N, C-alpha and C positions, 0 to 999 in steps of 0.2 A: 307240730313236731313234735316225736314222741318225747312223755319226758322220762330223762334217765334216770337208769340204777343208779346210789352209788356202791363205790364197788366196797368191796365183800372187809370185813371189817373183824369178823370171827367164825368158829368155824359154823358152829351150833347156835342157831335161835334159838330162846326156849318162847313160843309165845303161848299164852293164857286168855283168853277170855274170858272175861265180868260182869260179872250185873251183881247187887250186892250176895257178895260171897265175903266180907269181908271175917266175917268168923270160920275162914277154912282155908282161904288163904298161906297163911302157919306152913301149912301140911306145904304145900309146894315151892315156897321161899327153904325152908329150913331143908329141905329131900337136892331142890339149888349146891346148897350151901357146904353142903358133905359133899360132895359128886367130888370123884380123881379126877377126872379132865378138867383144866379150869378156859380151854376158849371159848367163849362163849358169851353170852350177852341173855339177858332174860322184858320178855315185850310184856310189855301186860294191854292190855286194852278193856279199853273198862266201860261200855253201855249206858252212863249216862245213873252210878251208882248214885244209891242217897245215905249211903247207909258207911262205915268211916274207911273205904278203901282206899282214899284216896290220897289219909291220914296216916294209916297204915304205909301203901310207899310209899311215898315221901319221909316218911323213918327207918327204912329198909335201904334205902339208895342212902342216905347219910350213912350207913354203917356196915353196908353188905363188898365182899370183896368178890363179886361179883359186879357188872356193869345190868343196870339195870334202865327199859327207858318205859316210861308209863301218858299215855293217851287219853283222854277221858273224849268223848261223843256225847252227844245226848241221846236217849235210847233207844234207838234200829232195831232193832232184833241183834241175837250173833248172832248170826251171819252176814251182817254189814258190819262187827263184828270185827269178822274174822276173816272179812275179806280184804276188810282195811289194815288187820294186823299181819297178812301175807305180804300184802303189796309196800310194810314198807321193813318188810325181813331182808338182811342186810351179806344174805349167807347161802354159800353154799347146800347146808341142814338142819332144816328146819322140824323141828320134834314139837308137836301143839301138844301142851298137860292143861288140863283143866283144870281151875280152881279148887278142887277139891281132889286132884289129882296127886305123886309120890314118882320118883324116883331112884332105887337102888345109891350107892352109893357110887356101885362101876358104868348105870349105862354112859352116859359121855365119854366113855373112854370104852367101856366094848359098840356100842353102833362103833364111833372112829377107825376101833382094829379089824372088821372086815365091812368098812368103806374103801378104808385104804386100799387093797386086792382089788379094787374091781378097776377093772381098765376106765380110764378116764374118759372115750370115744364109749361105753354103754350105758355111760351110769345115766347116762338120761331117762335110762327107760326103766328108775325102781324108783319105785317109791314101799311105804312101809305106812 
């Protein structure tokens, strides 16, 4: 029997695969904290980091104004971390931000603004 996905909980999942990038993750976190559109979660898939990534994420989870889900796996490569993260996304819209990326404050708002007018029957044909 195929595994069923949980129902959509947020408009966006912002997904970040990471490996030993605690020194750059602040950029992603800060840019997400500044978003004007707030219906999102941050999903971090850690590919076996040996730095302080897990402690950093746990501290952010305690203070963040948005939900953060963090998973750590044995180091198996970015492609495996990426695939496992996508499997855990519970949303219609997935935005991948690498561990040194950031978004301007209106990024999610603009993406949603441009997504909404697309006919729901045509949305499956869009990606970016």
